[in-house]
N, C-alpha and C positions, 0 to 999 in steps of 0.2 A: 624431442622431449627426452629428458633424462630418465633412465631406468629407475624405478622405485624399488629400493632395496631395504629400506628401514621401515619398521612397524612402529606405530604410535598407539599405545594402550592408555586409556584414561577411564576414570570412573565419573559417572554423571547420574543424577536421579533419573529413573525410568521415565517419569512423566515429562521431564524437560527434554530428554532425548526424543521421545515421540513427538513432542510439540516442535522441536527443531527440525526433525525429519519432515514433518508435514509442511512447515514453512519453506524449507529448501526445495521440497518437491514442487510446491506452488511456484517457485522461482525457476524450476527446471533443473535443479541440482540434486545430487545425492549428498548425504551428510559427509562422506569422505571428500567429495569434490569441493564442498564448501570449506572444509577445514584446510585442504590443500590450497585453495584460493586465498584464504585468509593468511596462511603462513607465507605464501609467495609474495603477496602484496605487502605484508608486514616487513619482509626483508627488503623489498624495493624502496619503501618509504621510510624505513627505520622507525616504525611505530605502528599504532593501530591505524589500519589503512583506509577504511571506508565504512559507510553505513548502508547496508543493503536490507531493505525491508519493504513489505507491502504497505501501501498507504492505509492509515487508520484514521478514519474521521469519526467525530462524535455523532451521536444519534441525530441531532438537529441538522448537521451538515448533510448526512446521508438522506434525511427526509427532503431537504432542499434539492439535492441532486435528483431524487425520484420525482419530485414535483416538476422540475425542469424537463426531465425526460417525458413526463406525462403531457406537459404543455406542447413540447416539440412533436409528439406523436398524435396530438389532437384529442387525447383522452380528457384533457381539461380544456374547456373553452375559455378564451380570454376576451377581453373587451378592448376595442380600439378607442383612443381619445383623440379629439381634434385639437386639443390645447392642454397645456399643463394646468390651467385653471379648472378645466373640466375634470381632470384627473384628481386634483386636490379636493375639489368639491365632492367627488365620489368617495374619496378617502375619509373626509370629515363625517360622512353619513355612517361609516362603519363603527 
């Protein structure tokens, strides 16, 4: 690895810096590591290199994931159907 001999000073809003640090920490990186990664990859690809972010799902999707986890863990009991007709008849009653 090359020796780091240059400093990069920049201004950013305090809130944005704190949010970025929290994001990169969640990804296992420090802010300087993320900036170095971005610059290195930019030079390799000759432009904006990649999109690294935590998945962000809307509320409805998050609720569906939780429901699936609850079903898988047995917290929510499900019903078995012997035919699709039985399933659709049950759905019509709702």
